[in-house]
C-alpha positions as CSV (number, residue, x, y, z in Angstrom):
1,M,91.5,-33.8,-59.0
2,D,88.9,-34.9,-61.9
3,K,85.7,-33.5,-61.7
4,M,83.2,-34.9,-59.3
5,I,79.8,-33.4,-59.7
6,K,78.8,-34.1,-63.6
7,T,76.7,-31.8,-65.8
8,K,73.3,-32.6,-67.4
9,K,75.1,-33.5,-70.6
10,E,78.0,-35.6,-69.0
11,I,75.0,-37.5,-67.0
12,E,73.1,-38.2,-70.2
13,L,76.2,-39.7,-71.8
14,L,77.0,-41.5,-68.8
15,K,73.4,-42.9,-68.7
16,K,73.9,-44.1,-72.5
17,S,77.1,-45.9,-71.9
18,A,75.5,-47.7,-68.8
19,K,72.6,-48.8,-71.0
20,I,75.1,-50.1,-73.5
21,S,76.7,-52.1,-70.7
22,N,73.6,-53.6,-69.7
23,S,72.8,-54.6,-73.1
24,C,75.6,-57.0,-72.8
25,I,74.0,-58.7,-69.6
26,P,71.6,-60.9,-71.8
27,I,74.7,-62.3,-74.0
28,I,76.6,-63.1,-71.1
29,K,73.7,-65.2,-69.6
30,R,72.9,-67.0,-72.9
31,S,76.6,-67.6,-73.6
32,L,77.3,-69.1,-70.0
33,A,74.0,-71.8,-70.8
34,E,76.2,-73.1,-73.5
35,D,78.0,-76.5,-72.7
36,R,81.5,-74.9,-73.6
37,I,82.0,-71.0,-73.5
38,T,85.7,-70.0,-73.4
39,E,86.7,-66.7,-71.6
40,K,88.0,-65.3,-75.0
41,E,84.9,-66.2,-76.8
42,L,82.5,-64.6,-74.1
43,A,84.7,-61.4,-74.3
44,R,84.5,-61.3,-77.9
45,R,80.8,-61.3,-77.9
46,I,80.6,-58.4,-75.4
47,R,83.1,-56.4,-77.5
48,K,81.2,-57.1,-80.5
49,K,77.6,-55.8,-78.9
50,M,79.0,-52.7,-77.5
51,K,81.0,-52.0,-80.9
52,Q,77.5,-52.6,-82.8
53,Q,76.5,-49.8,-80.5
54,R,79.3,-47.3,-81.3
55,A,81.2,-48.1,-78.2
56,G,84.3,-49.3,-77.3
57,E,86.0,-50.8,-74.0
58,A,86.2,-48.4,-71.3
59,F,89.1,-50.8,-70.1
60,R,90.6,-54.4,-70.9
61,M,88.1,-56.8,-70.1
62,I,88.4,-59.5,-67.4
63,V,86.6,-62.9,-67.8
64,C,87.6,-65.3,-65.1
65,S,86.2,-68.3,-63.4
66,G,87.4,-70.9,-60.6
67,K,91.0,-70.3,-59.1
68,R,91.5,-67.5,-61.7
69,A,88.8,-65.5,-59.9
70,A,90.7,-65.4,-56.9
71,R,93.1,-62.6,-58.2
72,V,91.7,-59.0,-58.2
73,H,92.8,-58.7,-61.7
74,A,93.3,-62.0,-63.3
75,K,96.4,-62.4,-65.5
76,P,96.1,-63.0,-68.4
77,R,92.8,-61.1,-68.4
78,T,90.9,-63.9,-70.7
79,T,92.1,-67.2,-71.7
80,N,91.1,-70.3,-74.0
81,K,90.1,-71.8,-70.9
82,T,86.4,-73.2,-70.6
83,I,84.4,-71.2,-68.3
84,N,83.0,-73.1,-65.0
85,G,82.4,-72.6,-61.4
86,L,82.4,-69.2,-59.6
87,G,83.3,-66.2,-61.6
88,Y,82.9,-62.8,-63.2
89,V,83.0,-60.4,-66.0
90,D,84.2,-57.2,-65.5
91,F,83.9,-54.5,-68.4
92,G,82.6,-51.3,-69.3
93,A,81.4,-49.5,-72.1
94,N,83.3,-46.3,-73.5
95,Y,80.7,-44.1,-75.2
96,K,81.8,-40.6,-76.6
97,G,85.0,-40.6,-74.2
98,Y,82.1,-41.5,-71.1
99,K,83.1,-44.7,-69.4
100,T,81.2,-47.3,-67.1
101,D,82.8,-50.0,-65.1
102,I,80.4,-53.2,-64.3
103,T,81.2,-56.3,-62.8
104,V,78.8,-59.4,-63.5
105,P,79.3,-62.3,-61.3
106,F,78.1,-65.6,-62.2
107,I,78.0,-69.6,-61.0
108,K,78.1,-72.0,-63.7
109,G,77.8,-75.7,-62.5
110,K,78.2,-76.9,-59.0
111,I,80.3,-74.7,-56.4
112,S,81.4,-75.4,-53.0
113,K,80.1,-74.5,-49.4
114,K,83.0,-72.3,-48.9
115,E,82.5,-70.7,-52.1
116,R,78.5,-70.5,-51.6
117,R,79.4,-68.6,-48.3
118,M,81.5,-66.2,-50.1
119,V,79.0,-65.3,-52.4
120,K,76.1,-64.5,-49.7
121,A,78.8,-62.4,-47.7
122,V,79.2,-60.2,-50.7
123,L,75.9,-59.9,-51.9
124,Q,74.8,-58.9,-48.6
125,A,77.6,-56.5,-48.5
126,Y,76.7,-54.9,-51.7
127,K,73.3,-54.3,-50.4
128,L,74.6,-52.5,-47.3
129,A,76.8,-50.4,-49.0
130,V,74.4,-49.2,-51.6
131,C,71.9,-48.3,-48.4
132,S,74.7,-46.6,-46.8
133,I,75.1,-43.8,-49.3
134,K,73.7,-40.6,-47.8
135,I,74.3,-37.0,-49.2
136,G,76.4,-35.2,-46.7
137,E,78.2,-38.4,-45.2
138,P,81.9,-38.6,-45.9
139,C,82.4,-41.1,-49.0
140,W,85.2,-43.1,-47.0
141,K,82.6,-44.4,-44.1
142,V,80.8,-46.6,-46.9
143,H,83.9,-48.5,-47.2
144,E,84.5,-48.7,-43.5
145,K,81.1,-49.8,-42.7
146,T,81.0,-52.3,-45.5
147,N,84.4,-53.9,-44.8
148,N,83.5,-54.2,-41.2
149,F,80.5,-56.2,-42.1
150,L,82.9,-58.3,-44.3
151,K,85.2,-59.0,-41.4
152,K,82.5,-60.5,-39.3
153,W,82.2,-63.1,-41.9
154,G,85.9,-63.9,-41.8
155,Y,86.8,-61.8,-45.1
156,E,88.2,-58.5,-46.1
157,C,87.8,-56.4,-49.4
158,P,91.4,-55.7,-50.1
159,H,90.5,-52.7,-52.6
160,A,88.2,-49.7,-52.2
161,I,84.7,-50.5,-52.0
162,G,84.0,-48.1,-54.7
163,H,85.4,-45.1,-57.2
164,G,83.8,-42.2,-59.1
165,I,83.6,-42.6,-63.1
166,G,83.4,-40.3,-65.9
167,K,86.0,-39.7,-68.5
168,K,88.1,-41.9,-66.6
169,T,87.2,-45.3,-65.3
170,H,88.9,-44.3,-61.9
171,E,88.1,-40.9,-60.6
172,I,87.0,-39.2,-57.1
173,P,85.4,-39.7,-55.0
174,Y,87.7,-42.5,-53.6
175,I,85.3,-44.6,-51.6
176,G,87.8,-46.4,-49.4
177,V,90.5,-46.1,-47.1
178,P,94.1,-46.1,-47.1
179,K,95.6,-49.7,-46.9
180,K,98.3,-48.8,-44.7
181,K,97.8,-47.4,-41.2
182,R,101.1,-45.1,-41.4
183,L,101.4,-43.1,-44.5
184,A,104.4,-41.1,-45.9
185,K,103.9,-37.2,-45.4
186,K,102.8,-36.7,-49.2
187,K,100.2,-39.5,-49.1
188,R,99.0,-38.5,-45.9
189,R,98.1,-34.8,-46.7
190,K,96.3,-36.3,-49.9
191,W,94.4,-38.7,-47.8
192,E,93.6,-35.7,-45.4
193,R,92.1,-34.0,-48.6
194,I,90.0,-37.1,-49.8
195,K,88.7,-38.1,-46.6
196,K,86.8,-34.8,-46.3
197,I,85.0,-35.6,-49.4
198,T,81.3,-36.2,-49.1
199,F,78.4,-37.6,-51.2
200,Q,76.8,-34.9,-53.3
201,P,73.8,-34.9,-56.0
202,G,75.6,-35.4,-59.3
203,M,78.1,-37.8,-58.3
204,M,78.6,-40.9,-60.7
205,F,80.5,-43.7,-59.0
206,T,80.8,-47.6,-58.7
207,I,79.9,-49.8,-55.7
208,E,82.1,-53.0,-55.7
209,P,82.7,-55.3,-52.7
210,A,84.5,-58.4,-53.4
211,V,86.4,-61.1,-51.7
212,Y,89.2,-63.1,-52.9
213,V,90.4,-66.5,-51.4
214,K,93.4,-67.9,-52.7
215,G,93.3,-71.4,-54.1
216,L,89.6,-71.2,-54.1
217,S,87.8,-68.6,-56.0
218,G,86.8,-64.8,-55.6
219,F,83.2,-63.1,-56.2
220,R,83.0,-59.5,-57.1
221,I,79.7,-57.6,-57.9
222,E,79.5,-54.0,-59.3
223,N,77.3,-51.4,-60.4
224,D,77.2,-47.7,-61.6
225,I,75.5,-45.3,-59.5
226,L,74.0,-41.8,-60.0
227,L,73.3,-39.8,-56.7
228,T,70.5,-37.4,-57.3
229,K,68.7,-35.2,-54.5
230,R,66.3,-37.7,-54.2
231,G,69.0,-40.2,-53.4
232,V,70.5,-43.4,-55.3
233,K,70.0,-44.6,-58.6
234,V,71.6,-47.6,-59.8
235,L,72.0,-47.2,-63.6
236,T,74.0,-50.9,-64.4
237,N,71.9,-54.0,-64.0
238,A,74.9,-56.6,-62.6
239,R,73.5,-59.1,-60.6
240,L,74.5,-62.8,-60.1
241,I,73.9,-65.1,-62.9
242,E,73.5,-68.8,-62.1
243,I,73.3,-71.6,-64.6
């Protein structure tokens, strides 16, 4: 298992990585304000901004909107399609080997009432998840509480509400629950270990509730969080951008 509790040096590097990711948000907003901006062009501008700060991509960026956003991981990840409607940019900086993972959601132009309802549900779920993080509490309970909230809206998040970050974009703690109720013996033993992990100061992780509706669109917001003795500190500034 990867190291969960970060050292002071690691935290400083992760903060710098988060700062670089944050510096790309104004570029996303300005680009979306243009009449015609393609997914590939927006991705190129973000990469350029990170490169200027001696950082690379933590993983292959996703830029998608409309029906393409209805998939957890859009394929292809970027296209020459002009951005329009409901969508998101999922990216992260890799600074000196330390990675961030952020998803910036956006609305460009008009969206339907069904899409607007989706947005409202996920934004409220995000706030609930962040407020539910408590030192000493089992990590998986945040997923359960958040997903139960989404179920009341008629939705369900198909992936973990969050995950650890550091030298890898996906580390422990795993803030989720198994998809299957009946697990194979090996996976069941692994889950028994994971479910005992509690939130502790020095952890770095994401919170990323989402809803995807096939044939309509999808909505996800994701920020990186440092847990300190004083509580939650949100390091990245992902928020809904509406043009």
